[in-house]
PDB file with one MODEL, atoms N, CA, C and O in Angstrom:
MODEL        1
ATOM      1  N   UNK A   1      -8.018  -5.204  12.016  1.00  0.00           N
ATOM      2  CA  UNK A   1      -7.035  -4.761  11.202  1.00  0.00           C
ATOM      3  C   UNK A   1      -7.407  -2.819  11.491  1.00  0.00           C
ATOM      4  O   UNK A   1      -8.271  -2.121  10.960  1.00  0.00           O
ATOM      5  N   UNK A   2      -6.111  -2.369  12.758  1.00  0.00           N
ATOM      6  CA  UNK A   2      -6.464  -0.918  12.374  1.00  0.00           C
ATOM      7  C   UNK A   2      -5.790  -0.514  11.400  1.00  0.00           C
ATOM      8  O   UNK A   2      -5.134  -1.294  10.710  1.00  0.00           O
ATOM      9  N   UNK A   3      -5.851   1.042  11.138  1.00  0.00           N
ATOM     10  CA  UNK A   3      -5.448   1.830  10.468  1.00  0.00           C
ATOM     11  C   UNK A   3      -4.158   1.609  10.476  1.00  0.00           C
ATOM     12  O   UNK A   3      -3.688   1.116   9.451  1.00  0.00           O
ATOM     13  N   UNK A   4      -3.192   1.925  11.683  1.00  0.00           N
ATOM     14  CA  UNK A   4      -1.665   1.289  12.146  1.00  0.00           C
ATOM     15  C   UNK A   4      -1.371   0.699  12.045  1.00  0.00           C
ATOM     16  O   UNK A   4      -0.202   0.737  11.661  1.00  0.00           O
ATOM     17  N   UNK A   5      -1.926  -0.443  12.219  1.00  0.00           N
ATOM     18  CA  UNK A   5      -1.473  -1.973  12.042  1.00  0.00           C
ATOM     19  C   UNK A   5      -1.114  -2.096  10.537  1.00  0.00           C
ATOM     20  O   UNK A   5      -0.186  -2.820  10.178  1.00  0.00           O
ATOM     21  N   UNK A   6      -2.005  -1.242   9.499  1.00  0.00           N
ATOM     22  CA  UNK A   6      -1.997  -1.190   8.308  1.00  0.00           C
ATOM     23  C   UNK A   6      -0.807  -0.663   7.956  1.00  0.00           C
ATOM     24  O   UNK A   6      -0.057  -1.323   7.236  1.00  0.00           O
ATOM     25  N   UNK A   7      -0.344   0.961   8.532  1.00  0.00           N
ATOM     26  CA  UNK A   7       0.618   1.348   8.367  1.00  0.00           C
ATOM     27  C   UNK A   7       1.758   0.615   8.641  1.00  0.00           C
ATOM     28  O   UNK A   7       2.654   0.575   7.798  1.00  0.00           O
ATOM     29  N   UNK A   8       1.865   0.007   9.731  1.00  0.00           N
ATOM     30  CA  UNK A   8       3.067  -0.944   9.822  1.00  0.00           C
ATOM     31  C   UNK A   8       3.434  -2.082   8.923  1.00  0.00           C
ATOM     32  O   UNK A   8       4.555  -2.478   8.602  1.00  0.00           O
ATOM     33  N   UNK A   9       2.029  -2.605   8.522  1.00  0.00           N
ATOM     34  CA  UNK A   9       2.486  -3.990   7.959  1.00  0.00           C
ATOM     35  C   UNK A   9       3.403  -3.373   5.699  1.00  0.00           C
ATOM     36  O   UNK A   9       4.340  -3.678   4.961  1.00  0.00           O
ATOM     37  N   UNK A  10       1.961  -2.258   5.750  1.00  0.00           N
ATOM     38  CA  UNK A  10       2.870  -1.803   4.092  1.00  0.00           C
ATOM     39  C   UNK A  10       4.199  -1.135   4.586  1.00  0.00           C
ATOM     40  O   UNK A  10       5.047  -1.269   3.703  1.00  0.00           O
ATOM     41  N   UNK A  11       4.653  -0.516   5.593  1.00  0.00           N
ATOM     42  CA  UNK A  11       6.056   0.007   5.903  1.00  0.00           C
ATOM     43  C   UNK A  11       6.709  -0.925   5.869  1.00  0.00           C
ATOM     44  O   UNK A  11       7.783  -0.777   5.285  1.00  0.00           O
ATOM     45  N   UNK A  12       6.418  -2.262   6.436  1.00  0.00           N
ATOM     46  CA  UNK A  12       7.422  -3.617   6.263  1.00  0.00           C
ATOM     47  C   UNK A  12       7.431  -3.904   5.347  1.00  0.00           C
ATOM     48  O   UNK A  12       8.489  -3.600   4.794  1.00  0.00           O
ATOM     49  N   UNK A  13       6.648  -4.481   4.647  1.00  0.00           N
ATOM     50  CA  UNK A  13       7.099  -4.745   2.963  1.00  0.00           C
ATOM     51  C   UNK A  13       7.718  -3.812   1.930  1.00  0.00           C
ATOM     52  O   UNK A  13       8.367  -4.224   0.968  1.00  0.00           O
ATOM     53  N   UNK A  14       7.402  -2.135   2.272  1.00  0.00           N
ATOM     54  CA  UNK A  14       8.126  -1.591   1.477  1.00  0.00           C
ATOM     55  C   UNK A  14       9.574  -1.168   1.716  1.00  0.00           C
ATOM     56  O   UNK A  14      10.349  -0.756   0.853  1.00  0.00           O
ATOM     57  N   UNK A  15       9.954  -1.419   3.719  1.00  0.00           N
ATOM     58  CA  UNK A  15      11.335  -1.451   3.317  1.00  0.00           C
ATOM     59  C   UNK A  15      12.633  -2.607   3.092  1.00  0.00           C
ATOM     60  O   UNK A  15      13.860  -2.601   2.988  1.00  0.00           O
ATOM     61  N   UNK A  16      11.100  -3.921   3.093  1.00  0.00           N
ATOM     62  CA  UNK A  16      11.829  -5.236   3.271  1.00  0.00           C
ATOM     63  C   UNK A  16      12.208  -5.413   1.177  1.00  0.00           C
ATOM     64  O   UNK A  16      13.373  -5.710   0.914  1.00  0.00           O
ATOM     65  N   UNK A  17      11.250  -5.224  -0.030  1.00  0.00           N
ATOM     66  CA  UNK A  17      10.773  -5.618  -0.859  1.00  0.00           C
ATOM     67  C   UNK A  17      11.451  -4.090  -1.607  1.00  0.00           C
ATOM     68  O   UNK A  17      12.144  -4.263  -2.610  1.00  0.00           O
ATOM     69  N   UNK A  18      11.298  -3.036  -1.248  1.00  0.00           N
ATOM     70  CA  UNK A  18      12.272  -2.013  -2.765  1.00  0.00           C
ATOM     71  C   UNK A  18      13.775  -0.991  -1.711  1.00  0.00           C
ATOM     72  O   UNK A  18      14.585  -0.213  -2.217  1.00  0.00           O
ATOM     73  N   UNK A  19      13.705  -1.270  -0.664  1.00  0.00           N
ATOM     74  CA  UNK A  19      14.966  -1.551   0.237  1.00  0.00           C
ATOM     75  C   UNK A  19      14.974   0.003   0.043  1.00  0.00           C
ATOM     76  O   UNK A  19      15.964   0.580  -0.405  1.00  0.00           O
ATOM     77  N   UNK A  20      13.766   0.686   0.418  1.00  0.00           N
ATOM     78  CA  UNK A  20      13.835   1.512   0.960  1.00  0.00           C
ATOM     79  C   UNK A  20      14.246   2.202   2.664  1.00  0.00           C
ATOM     80  O   UNK A  20      13.406   1.806   3.473  1.00  0.00           O
ATOM     81  N   UNK A  21      15.128   2.943   3.193  1.00  0.00           N
ATOM     82  CA  UNK A  21      15.378   3.487   4.308  1.00  0.00           C
ATOM     83  C   UNK A  21      14.027   4.056   4.756  1.00  0.00           C
ATOM     84  O   UNK A  21      13.525   5.043   4.218  1.00  0.00           O
ATOM     85  N   UNK A  22      13.466   3.384   5.770  1.00  0.00           N
ATOM     86  CA  UNK A  22      12.618   3.518   6.798  1.00  0.00           C
ATOM     87  C   UNK A  22      12.495   5.415   7.043  1.00  0.00           C
ATOM     88  O   UNK A  22      11.385   5.894   6.811  1.00  0.00           O
ATOM     89  N   UNK A  23      13.394   6.189   7.401  1.00  0.00           N
ATOM     90  CA  UNK A  23      13.317   7.101   7.506  1.00  0.00           C
ATOM     91  C   UNK A  23      13.212   8.540   6.267  1.00  0.00           C
ATOM     92  O   UNK A  23      13.704   9.663   6.369  1.00  0.00           O
ATOM     93  N   UNK A  24      12.491   8.025   5.299  1.00  0.00           N
ATOM     94  CA  UNK A  24      12.045   8.369   4.096  1.00  0.00           C
ATOM     95  C   UNK A  24      10.885   8.567   3.722  1.00  0.00           C
ATOM     96  O   UNK A  24      10.394   9.564   3.193  1.00  0.00           O
ATOM     97  N   UNK A  25      10.146   6.970   4.182  1.00  0.00           N
ATOM     98  CA  UNK A  25       8.776   6.635   4.577  1.00  0.00           C
ATOM     99  C   UNK A  25       7.952   7.165   5.331  1.00  0.00           C
ATOM    100  O   UNK A  25       7.444   6.589   6.294  1.00  0.00           O
ATOM    101  N   UNK A  26       7.653   8.661   4.885  1.00  0.00           N
ATOM    102  CA  UNK A  26       6.981   9.875   5.848  1.00  0.00           C
ATOM    103  C   UNK A  26       5.128   9.865   4.584  1.00  0.00           C
ATOM    104  O   UNK A  26       4.958   9.596   3.395  1.00  0.00           O
ATOM    105  N   UNK A  27       4.222  10.279   5.645  1.00  0.00           N
ATOM    106  CA  UNK A  27       3.329  10.222   4.846  1.00  0.00           C
ATOM    107  C   UNK A  27       3.166  11.601   4.246  1.00  0.00           C
ATOM    108  O   UNK A  27       1.996  11.981   4.202  1.00  0.00           O
ATOM    109  N   UNK A  28       3.986  12.353   3.821  1.00  0.00           N
ATOM    110  CA  UNK A  28       3.685  13.213   2.753  1.00  0.00           C
ATOM    111  C   UNK A  28       4.535  13.096   1.441  1.00  0.00           C
ATOM    112  O   UNK A  28       4.256  13.496   0.311  1.00  0.00           O
ATOM    113  N   UNK A  29       5.534  12.507   1.850  1.00  0.00           N
ATOM    114  CA  UNK A  29       6.786  11.611   0.699  1.00  0.00           C
ATOM    115  C   UNK A  29       5.886  10.980  -0.747  1.00  0.00           C
ATOM    116  O   UNK A  29       4.985  10.142  -0.760  1.00  0.00           O
ATOM    117  N   UNK A  30       6.438  11.644  -1.763  1.00  0.00           N
ATOM    118  CA  UNK A  30       5.657  11.253  -2.897  1.00  0.00           C
ATOM    119  C   UNK A  30       5.972   9.703  -2.590  1.00  0.00           C
ATOM    120  O   UNK A  30       7.058   9.533  -2.037  1.00  0.00           O
ATOM    121  N   UNK A  31       5.074   8.321  -2.899  1.00  0.00           N
ATOM    122  CA  UNK A  31       5.765   7.709  -3.291  1.00  0.00           C
ATOM    123  C   UNK A  31       6.069   6.871  -4.472  1.00  0.00           C
ATOM    124  O   UNK A  31       6.504   5.766  -4.150  1.00  0.00           O
ATOM    125  N   UNK A  32       5.986   7.036  -5.513  1.00  0.00           N
ATOM    126  CA  UNK A  32       6.661   6.914  -6.970  1.00  0.00           C
ATOM    127  C   UNK A  32       8.132   7.873  -6.750  1.00  0.00           C
ATOM    128  O   UNK A  32       8.889   7.226  -7.473  1.00  0.00           O
ATOM    129  N   UNK A  33       8.516   8.391  -6.497  1.00  0.00           N
ATOM    130  CA  UNK A  33       9.642   9.334  -5.987  1.00  0.00           C
ATOM    131  C   UNK A  33      10.406   8.558  -5.283  1.00  0.00           C
ATOM    132  O   UNK A  33      11.311   7.928  -5.831  1.00  0.00           O
ATOM    133  N   UNK A  34      10.178   8.475  -3.998  1.00  0.00           N
ATOM    134  CA  UNK A  34      10.533   8.083  -3.150  1.00  0.00           C
ATOM    135  C   UNK A  34      11.131   6.280  -2.769  1.00  0.00           C
ATOM    136  O   UNK A  34      11.950   5.917  -1.925  1.00  0.00           O
ATOM    137  N   UNK A  35      10.297   5.416  -3.817  1.00  0.00           N
ATOM    138  CA  UNK A  35      10.885   3.828  -3.139  1.00  0.00           C
ATOM    139  C   UNK A  35      11.502   4.041  -5.325  1.00  0.00           C
ATOM    140  O   UNK A  35      12.665   3.688  -5.522  1.00  0.00           O
ATOM    141  N   UNK A  36      11.125   4.285  -5.938  1.00  0.00           N
ATOM    142  CA  UNK A  36      11.956   4.475  -7.525  1.00  0.00           C
ATOM    143  C   UNK A  36      10.836   3.621  -8.114  1.00  0.00           C
ATOM    144  O   UNK A  36      11.060   2.426  -7.918  1.00  0.00           O
ATOM    145  N   UNK A  37      10.115   3.771  -8.532  1.00  0.00           N
ATOM    146  CA  UNK A  37       9.192   3.086  -9.201  1.00  0.00           C
ATOM    147  C   UNK A  37       8.883   3.433 -10.156  1.00  0.00           C
ATOM    148  O   UNK A  37       8.398   4.454 -10.645  1.00  0.00           O
ATOM    149  N   UNK A  38       9.444   1.731 -10.694  1.00  0.00           N
ATOM    150  CA  UNK A  38       9.150   1.906 -12.453  1.00  0.00           C
ATOM    151  C   UNK A  38       8.146   0.951 -12.905  1.00  0.00           C
ATOM    152  O   UNK A  38       7.577   0.492 -11.914  1.00  0.00           O
ATOM    153  N   UNK A  39       7.723   0.494 -13.916  1.00  0.00           N
ATOM    154  CA  UNK A  39       5.903  -0.073 -13.486  1.00  0.00           C
ATOM    155  C   UNK A  39       6.199  -0.711 -13.746  1.00  0.00           C
ATOM    156  O   UNK A  39       5.278  -0.911 -14.538  1.00  0.00           O
ATOM    157  N   UNK A  40       6.916  -1.636 -13.921  1.00  0.00           N
ATOM    158  CA  UNK A  40       7.595  -3.350 -13.344  1.00  0.00           C
ATOM    159  C   UNK A  40       7.149  -3.579 -11.585  1.00  0.00           C
ATOM    160  O   UNK A  40       6.313  -4.160 -10.894  1.00  0.00           O
ATOM    161  N   UNK A  41       8.280  -2.730 -11.470  1.00  0.00           N
ATOM    162  CA  UNK A  41       7.933  -1.803  -9.328  1.00  0.00           C
ATOM    163  C   UNK A  41       6.764  -2.075  -9.449  1.00  0.00           C
ATOM    164  O   UNK A  41       6.465  -3.267  -9.372  1.00  0.00           O
ATOM    165  N   UNK A  42       5.552  -0.939  -9.711  1.00  0.00           N
ATOM    166  CA  UNK A  42       4.540  -0.981  -9.882  1.00  0.00           C
ATOM    167  C   UNK A  42       3.990  -2.617  -9.359  1.00  0.00           C
ATOM    168  O   UNK A  42       3.816  -3.056  -8.223  1.00  0.00           O
ATOM    169  N   UNK A  43       3.746  -3.510 -11.223  1.00  0.00           N
ATOM    170  CA  UNK A  43       3.390  -4.809 -10.210  1.00  0.00           C
ATOM    171  C   UNK A  43       3.474  -5.709  -9.433  1.00  0.00           C
ATOM    172  O   UNK A  43       2.698  -6.630  -9.182  1.00  0.00           O
ATOM    173  N   UNK A  44       4.612  -5.396  -8.964  1.00  0.00           N
ATOM    174  CA  UNK A  44       5.187  -6.066  -7.881  1.00  0.00           C
ATOM    175  C   UNK A  44       4.920  -5.759  -6.642  1.00  0.00           C
ATOM    176  O   UNK A  44       5.078  -6.432  -5.624  1.00  0.00           O
ATOM    177  N   UNK A  45       4.278  -4.121  -6.861  1.00  0.00           N
ATOM    178  CA  UNK A  45       3.704  -3.355  -5.170  1.00  0.00           C
ATOM    179  C   UNK A  45       2.243  -4.111  -5.533  1.00  0.00           C
ATOM    180  O   UNK A  45       2.021  -4.803  -4.539  1.00  0.00           O
ATOM    181  N   UNK A  46       1.310  -4.272  -6.347  1.00  0.00           N
ATOM    182  CA  UNK A  46       0.127  -4.295  -6.142  1.00  0.00           C
ATOM    183  C   UNK A  46       0.439  -6.165  -6.048  1.00  0.00           C
ATOM    184  O   UNK A  46      -0.396  -6.543  -5.226  1.00  0.00           O
ATOM    185  N   UNK A  47       1.083  -7.154  -6.427  1.00  0.00           N
ATOM    186  CA  UNK A  47       1.085  -8.543  -5.869  1.00  0.00           C
ATOM    187  C   UNK A  47       1.471  -8.404  -4.414  1.00  0.00           C
ATOM    188  O   UNK A  47       0.942  -9.042  -3.503  1.00  0.00           O
ATOM    189  N   UNK A  48       1.944  -7.970  -4.346  1.00  0.00           N
ATOM    190  CA  UNK A  48       2.589  -7.812  -2.745  1.00  0.00           C
ATOM    191  C   UNK A  48       1.155  -7.611  -1.589  1.00  0.00           C
ATOM    192  O   UNK A  48       0.834  -8.275  -0.604  1.00  0.00           O
ATOM    193  N   UNK A  49       0.397  -6.158  -2.359  1.00  0.00           N
ATOM    194  CA  UNK A  49      -0.670  -5.924  -1.621  1.00  0.00           C
ATOM    195  C   UNK A  49      -1.773  -6.784  -1.506  1.00  0.00           C
ATOM    196  O   UNK A  49      -2.598  -7.158  -0.673  1.00  0.00           O
ATOM    197  N   UNK A  50      -1.393  -6.977  -2.909  1.00  0.00           N
ATOM    198  CA  UNK A  50      -3.174  -8.439  -3.015  1.00  0.00           C
ATOM    199  C   UNK A  50      -2.658  -9.623  -1.838  1.00  0.00           C
ATOM    200  O   UNK A  50      -3.487 -10.098  -1.062  1.00  0.00           O
ATOM    201  N   UNK A  51      -1.531  -9.946  -1.806  1.00  0.00           N
ATOM    202  CA  UNK A  51      -1.192 -10.973  -0.969  1.00  0.00           C
ATOM    203  C   UNK A  51      -0.702 -10.699   0.628  1.00  0.00           C
ATOM    204  O   UNK A  51      -0.112 -11.605   1.216  1.00  0.00           O
ATOM    205  N   UNK A  52      -0.923  -9.636   1.187  1.00  0.00           N
ATOM    206  CA  UNK A  52      -0.983  -9.116   1.960  1.00  0.00           C
ATOM    207  C   UNK A  52      -2.412  -8.729   2.670  1.00  0.00           C
ATOM    208  O   UNK A  52      -2.724  -8.592   3.853  1.00  0.00           O
ATOM    209  N   UNK A  53      -2.881  -8.653   1.886  1.00  0.00           N
ATOM    210  CA  UNK A  53      -4.881  -8.120   2.105  1.00  0.00           C
ATOM    211  C   UNK A  53      -5.567  -8.314   1.552  1.00  0.00           C
ATOM    212  O   UNK A  53      -6.728  -7.980   1.786  1.00  0.00           O
ATOM    213  N   UNK A  54      -5.055  -9.187   0.164  1.00  0.00           N
ATOM    214  CA  UNK A  54      -6.569 -10.067   0.089  1.00  0.00           C
ATOM    215  C   UNK A  54      -7.430  -9.641  -0.318  1.00  0.00           C
ATOM    216  O   UNK A  54      -8.477 -10.153   0.081  1.00  0.00           O
ATOM    217  N   UNK A  55      -7.555  -8.518  -1.297  1.00  0.00           N
ATOM    218  CA  UNK A  55      -8.067  -7.529  -2.237  1.00  0.00           C
ATOM    219  C   UNK A  55      -7.246  -7.526  -3.634  1.00  0.00           C
ATOM    220  O   UNK A  55      -6.025  -7.619  -3.755  1.00  0.00           O
ATOM    221  N   UNK A  56      -8.312  -7.384  -4.760  1.00  0.00           N
ATOM    222  CA  UNK A  56      -7.904  -6.963  -5.855  1.00  0.00           C
ATOM    223  C   UNK A  56      -7.840  -5.959  -6.262  1.00  0.00           C
ATOM    224  O   UNK A  56      -8.911  -5.369  -6.404  1.00  0.00           O
ATOM    225  N   UNK A  57      -6.438  -5.179  -6.698  1.00  0.00           N
ATOM    226  CA  UNK A  57      -6.299  -4.233  -6.725  1.00  0.00           C
ATOM    227  C   UNK A  57      -6.776  -3.760  -8.454  1.00  0.00           C
ATOM    228  O   UNK A  57      -6.556  -4.523  -9.395  1.00  0.00           O
ATOM    229  N   UNK A  58      -7.274  -2.745  -8.585  1.00  0.00           N
ATOM    230  CA  UNK A  58      -7.973  -2.200  -9.893  1.00  0.00           C
ATOM    231  C   UNK A  58      -6.924  -0.745 -10.204  1.00  0.00           C
ATOM    232  O   UNK A  58      -6.856   0.123  -9.333  1.00  0.00           O
ATOM    233  N   UNK A  59      -5.842  -0.549 -12.031  1.00  0.00           N
ATOM    234  CA  UNK A  59      -5.054  -0.539 -11.576  1.00  0.00           C
ATOM    235  C   UNK A  59      -5.278   1.060 -11.416  1.00  0.00           C
ATOM    236  O   UNK A  59      -4.574   1.956 -10.950  1.00  0.00           O
ATOM    237  N   UNK A  60      -6.567   1.023 -12.008  1.00  0.00           N
ATOM    238  CA  UNK A  60      -7.141   2.680 -12.480  1.00  0.00           C
ATOM    239  C   UNK A  60      -6.739   3.531 -10.988  1.00  0.00           C
ATOM    240  O   UNK A  60      -6.208   4.635 -10.871  1.00  0.00           O
ATOM    241  N   UNK A  61      -7.118   2.754 -10.121  1.00  0.00           N
ATOM    242  CA  UNK A  61      -7.776   3.511  -8.355  1.00  0.00           C
ATOM    243  C   UNK A  61      -6.132   3.819  -8.034  1.00  0.00           C
ATOM    244  O   UNK A  61      -5.881   4.378  -6.966  1.00  0.00           O
ATOM    245  N   UNK A  62      -4.743   3.376  -9.161  1.00  0.00           N
ATOM    246  CA  UNK A  62      -2.860   3.997  -8.798  1.00  0.00           C
ATOM    247  C   UNK A  62      -3.334   5.610  -8.998  1.00  0.00           C
ATOM    248  O   UNK A  62      -3.334   6.234  -7.936  1.00  0.00           O
ATOM    249  N   UNK A  63      -3.686   6.286 -10.045  1.00  0.00           N
ATOM    250  CA  UNK A  63      -3.902   7.312 -10.771  1.00  0.00           C
ATOM    251  C   UNK A  63      -4.273   8.886  -9.775  1.00  0.00           C
ATOM    252  O   UNK A  63      -3.900  10.026 -10.055  1.00  0.00           O
ATOM    253  N   UNK A  64      -5.099   8.447  -8.603  1.00  0.00           N
ATOM    254  CA  UNK A  64      -4.349   9.275  -7.275  1.00  0.00           C
ATOM    255  C   UNK A  64      -4.313   9.447  -6.258  1.00  0.00           C
ATOM    256  O   UNK A  64      -4.994   9.975  -5.379  1.00  0.00           O
ATOM    257  N   UNK A  65      -2.720   8.557  -6.471  1.00  0.00           N
ATOM    258  CA  UNK A  65      -2.337   7.560  -5.266  1.00  0.00           C
ATOM    259  C   UNK A  65      -0.620   8.248  -5.637  1.00  0.00           C
ATOM    260  O   UNK A  65       0.407   7.796  -6.143  1.00  0.00           O
ATOM    261  N   UNK A  66      -1.069   9.600  -5.034  1.00  0.00           N
ATOM    262  CA  UNK A  66       0.931  10.530  -4.826  1.00  0.00           C
ATOM    263  C   UNK A  66       1.420  10.223  -3.784  1.00  0.00           C
ATOM    264  O   UNK A  66       2.608  10.043  -4.049  1.00  0.00           O
ATOM    265  N   UNK A  67       1.251  10.030  -2.660  1.00  0.00           N
ATOM    266  CA  UNK A  67       1.993   9.937  -1.338  1.00  0.00           C
ATOM    267  C   UNK A  67       1.477   9.116  -0.929  1.00  0.00           C
ATOM    268  O   UNK A  67       0.447   8.666  -1.432  1.00  0.00           O
ATOM    269  N   UNK A  68       2.148   8.556   0.345  1.00  0.00           N
ATOM    270  CA  UNK A  68       2.209   7.570   1.000  1.00  0.00           C
ATOM    271  C   UNK A  68       0.794   7.926   1.783  1.00  0.00           C
ATOM    272  O   UNK A  68      -0.049   7.036   1.671  1.00  0.00           O
ATOM    273  N   UNK A  69       0.467   8.878   2.420  1.00  0.00           N
ATOM    274  CA  UNK A  69      -0.562   8.778   2.712  1.00  0.00           C
ATOM    275  C   UNK A  69      -1.657   8.476   1.522  1.00  0.00           C
ATOM    276  O   UNK A  69      -2.343   7.542   1.935  1.00  0.00           O
ATOM    277  N   UNK A  70      -1.959   8.747   0.643  1.00  0.00           N
ATOM    278  CA  UNK A  70      -2.525   8.488   0.028  1.00  0.00           C
ATOM    279  C   UNK A  70      -3.028   6.647  -0.229  1.00  0.00           C
ATOM    280  O   UNK A  70      -4.060   6.014  -0.006  1.00  0.00           O
ATOM    281  N   UNK A  71      -1.527   6.269  -0.862  1.00  0.00           N
ATOM    282  CA  UNK A  71      -1.171   4.978  -0.219  1.00  0.00           C
ATOM    283  C   UNK A  71      -2.133   4.550   1.280  1.00  0.00           C
ATOM    284  O   UNK A  71      -3.233   4.054   1.038  1.00  0.00           O
ATOM    285  N   UNK A  72      -1.915   4.650   2.144  1.00  0.00           N
ATOM    286  CA  UNK A  72      -2.668   3.466   2.788  1.00  0.00           C
ATOM    287  C   UNK A  72      -3.725   4.165   3.392  1.00  0.00           C
ATOM    288  O   UNK A  72      -4.225   3.762   4.442  1.00  0.00           O
ATOM    289  N   UNK A  73      -4.049   5.031   2.899  1.00  0.00           N
ATOM    290  CA  UNK A  73      -5.630   5.545   3.180  1.00  0.00           C
ATOM    291  C   UNK A  73      -6.345   4.477   1.833  1.00  0.00           C
ATOM    292  O   UNK A  73      -7.413   3.878   1.958  1.00  0.00           O
ATOM    293  N   UNK A  74      -5.740   4.450   0.973  1.00  0.00           N
ATOM    294  CA  UNK A  74      -6.414   3.702  -0.447  1.00  0.00           C
ATOM    295  C   UNK A  74      -6.783   1.700   0.247  1.00  0.00           C
ATOM    296  O   UNK A  74      -7.675   0.869   0.075  1.00  0.00           O
ATOM    297  N   UNK A  75      -5.369   1.778   1.093  1.00  0.00           N
ATOM    298  CA  UNK A  75      -5.286   0.081   1.115  1.00  0.00           C
ATOM    299  C   UNK A  75      -6.487  -0.055   2.585  1.00  0.00           C
ATOM    300  O   UNK A  75      -7.316  -0.954   2.726  1.00  0.00           O
ATOM    301  N   UNK A  76      -6.268   1.018   3.456  1.00  0.00           N
ATOM    302  CA  UNK A  76      -7.211   1.182   4.389  1.00  0.00           C
ATOM    303  C   UNK A  76      -8.479   0.815   4.257  1.00  0.00           C
ATOM    304  O   UNK A  76      -9.121  -0.061   4.836  1.00  0.00           O
ATOM    305  N   UNK A  77      -8.915   1.947   3.038  1.00  0.00           N
ATOM    306  CA  UNK A  77     -10.842   2.227   2.576  1.00  0.00           C
ATOM    307  C   UNK A  77     -10.784   0.581   1.100  1.00  0.00           C
ATOM    308  O   UNK A  77     -11.798   0.568   0.402  1.00  0.00           O
ATOM    309  N   UNK A  78      -9.730  -0.560   0.765  1.00  0.00           N
ATOM    310  CA  UNK A  78     -10.664  -1.141   0.089  1.00  0.00           C
ATOM    311  C   UNK A  78     -10.737  -2.225   1.625  1.00  0.00           C
ATOM    312  O   UNK A  78     -11.769  -2.841   1.890  1.00  0.00           O
ATOM    313  N   UNK A  79      -9.526  -2.304   2.482  1.00  0.00           N
ATOM    314  CA  UNK A  79      -9.502  -3.595   3.440  1.00  0.00           C
ATOM    315  C   UNK A  79     -10.881  -3.069   4.272  1.00  0.00           C
ATOM    316  O   UNK A  79     -11.566  -3.895   4.874  1.00  0.00           O
ATOM    317  N   UNK A  80     -11.191  -1.813   4.261  1.00  0.00           N
ATOM    318  CA  UNK A  80     -11.956  -2.208   5.001  1.00  0.00           C
ATOM    319  C   UNK A  80     -13.617  -2.249   4.150  1.00  0.00           C
ATOM    320  O   UNK A  80     -14.620  -2.107   4.849  1.00  0.00           O
ATOM    321  N   UNK A  81     -13.764  -2.465   2.539  1.00  0.00           N
ATOM    322  CA  UNK A  81     -14.795  -2.384   1.774  1.00  0.00           C
ATOM    323  C   UNK A  81     -14.874  -3.836   2.147  1.00  0.00           C
ATOM    324  O   UNK A  81     -15.918  -4.170   2.707  1.00  0.00           O
ATOM    325  N   UNK A  82     -13.598  -5.136   1.859  1.00  0.00           N
ATOM    326  CA  UNK A  82     -13.920  -5.958   2.119  1.00  0.00           C
ATOM    327  C   UNK A  82     -14.197  -6.778   3.104  1.00  0.00           C
ATOM    328  O   UNK A  82     -14.474  -7.957   2.884  1.00  0.00           O
ATOM    329  N   UNK A  83     -14.144  -6.071   4.763  1.00  0.00           N
ATOM    330  CA  UNK A  83     -14.263  -6.498   5.661  1.00  0.00           C
ATOM    331  C   UNK A  83     -16.072  -6.269   5.884  1.00  0.00           C
ATOM    332  O   UNK A  83     -16.674  -7.057   6.614  1.00  0.00           O
ATOM    333  N   UNK A  84     -16.540  -5.547   5.439  1.00  0.00           N
ATOM    334  CA  UNK A  84     -18.103  -5.371   4.770  1.00  0.00           C
ATOM    335  C   UNK A  84     -18.537  -6.725   4.211  1.00  0.00           C
ATOM    336  O   UNK A  84     -19.177  -7.634   4.739  1.00  0.00           O
ATOM    337  N   UNK A  85     -18.200  -6.644   3.436  1.00  0.00           N
ATOM    338  CA  UNK A  85     -18.419  -7.870   2.459  1.00  0.00           C
ATOM    339  C   UNK A  85     -18.501  -9.157   2.998  1.00  0.00           C
ATOM    340  O   UNK A  85     -19.366 -10.031   2.946  1.00  0.00           O
ATOM    341  N   UNK A  86     -17.140  -9.055   3.652  1.00  0.00           N
ATOM    342  CA  UNK A  86     -17.086 -10.740   4.271  1.00  0.00           C
ATOM    343  C   UNK A  86     -16.424 -10.002   5.694  1.00  0.00           C
ATOM    344  O   UNK A  86     -15.321  -9.514   5.942  1.00  0.00           O
ATOM    345  N   UNK A  87     -18.012 -10.233   6.688  1.00  0.00           N
ATOM    346  CA  UNK A  87     -17.117  -9.706   7.744  1.00  0.00           C
ATOM    347  C   UNK A  87     -15.888 -10.781   8.715  1.00  0.00           C
ATOM    348  O   UNK A  87     -15.596 -11.949   8.461  1.00  0.00           O
ATOM    349  N   UNK A  88     -15.507 -10.158   9.525  1.00  0.00           N
ATOM    350  CA  UNK A  88     -14.336 -11.060  10.144  1.00  0.00           C
ATOM    351  C   UNK A  88     -14.526 -12.525  10.915  1.00  0.00           C
ATOM    352  O   UNK A  88     -15.451 -13.256  10.560  1.00  0.00           O
ATOM    353  N   UNK A  89     -14.004 -12.758  11.531  1.00  0.00           N
ATOM    354  CA  UNK A  89     -14.611 -14.303  11.945  1.00  0.00           C
ATOM    355  C   UNK A  89     -14.056 -14.291  13.760  1.00  0.00           C
ATOM    356  O   UNK A  89     -14.294 -15.257  14.485  1.00  0.00           O
TER     357      UNK A  89
ENDMDL
END
């Protein structure tokens, strides 16, 4: 999965699940403010990420995520780590 495919998938589920307008999803925008996330929304986001990308999310990882770019980078890094452990067939 390429970085572009990851971003497209993320943006797709953010638009659908969090009902955010696509034009508000820009790399430098604040993730929490743009999506109007509360603690329950974070749980939903984690479940969606785990089901879409097949890796476990650690709550502490979210401490460093503030922008959409941070979020994209995090998911991309986790996908790459998973690939290194379990190569795609």
